Steps between C-alpha positions, in 0.01 A plus 500: 500500500427671174557874509252666273573862415187706457530777249270801512485657158321778321192324365452765234805364319314216333737274310438376148414137420246496779122489539377679810167387648346795682202460737251786506243595766185292532321801644664793674759668276714568807583128500728562201864465605775753432695226328211415268465864394874533439509186287202606289663838439832338405397232251450555127166320478218401733282205407153565643194279521273798422679818394198714593493369856877518537500845345324633810769350723786629287353849484458508879872428549614712202639200313557585134618158377336357187248219547405199290196275551579153638190304602358149493358546151826596332782369719543179297578716196714766664738314735763422235503861384539626856788262571667613178474861617664415830777306327555804275561714806163647595419519869148358551264489798174306530200620702138384527189700582552430870720280714791282392512393133468124434290447816165433329612760244708492181872451550584132528548446127736797471700399807539147365608625158757732659640221715532273197675778307749567777347833595519583871165546675459704816172529689469792738321439831170676528123489504291189444141455614508153652763562770305761701178299450669188634639682804167679567305174485615381839545151350830310524751653260820313578409261217254583223427437133418772250240391244429835330195494274332161470393386150164658427347191337704207374710349776350705782332214687801276444727763654270553797475126571881478486515765773240332725770337716747789487621570857670830424318832491383569143500837325280583199430803284141552387278745317239677716236383254585133562583522869173374649483205260864415571444509877201267454718259301768516770237418763385198298855367462671609825196507727277778633699535823842552338649830617575758233541870433426731212709817450410763247636834384834436670692822568211711375259730683226240547725205590309230686559148630209274596576188703289199597394159383434447131128479576510831686691668218249376243218665697703819552584556134156388379353783705783738419637446148869594494689742276865524409786251487451191713735264684349191667696316767376157610630299793648158427348170599567417864 
C-alpha cells in the first residue's frame, strides 16, 4: 500500500515558477472561495479576461493586485511574455470573467506554454457553469461529454451529425440570442422527443432550469425568449 502524506499549507504563500488558475463566481459573489481570495491577494500579477469586469470582483474582496488583460484576441501575442515573467520570478494568477479559465474561455494556450517551459501549473477547484446545470438537468451524469460552444457557421452541422449517435449526456454552452435556433437544430438531428434541459443565470437571482423534450423546449423559449448565460444539457441516444 502506498502511504500518501497529505500536507495542509498556507495557500497565501504562493511559490514562484508557478501559474495559478483561479476560478471566479459565475453569479453569486459568495461562491468565491477563501483560497481564491488569498491567492489573488498574494500574487504579483493577475491576468484577467476583462479588467473592467474583474475590477468589480477585486474591489469587492479588497484585492489590490495589479491586473493585465489576457483574452482571446491577444493571448497568442502575450503568452511568451507572461511565461518569461514567471520564469523571472513573478507570481502570476489567471482569471476569466466568470468560472474556470480555459473552459470555453482563454487559458489553454498559456497553460500549454507554461508546461512546455517547465513552469508548474496549479488549477484551484471552484465555480464552473456546466456542473450545476448537468446535475440540475435530471439526466444521467455518470458519463457525459462537454461540447462547449458549437461552431457558429462552418463545421456546425458536421459536429452535430457526429453527435447524433452519442450515448452519453451532452453539455453545450449557448448565447440566449441563438438558443431557440439551436434547440430547433438539436431537434432535427437528435429527434423531437429527446430529453433535454436549459439552465440560465446559474447562481444568480433569476436562476432557472427548464426541462422537457427538445420540441417542448423550443415552444417554451419561442414564447419566452431567454436572457443571461445559457447551458443546454441533452440526453444521449438510447
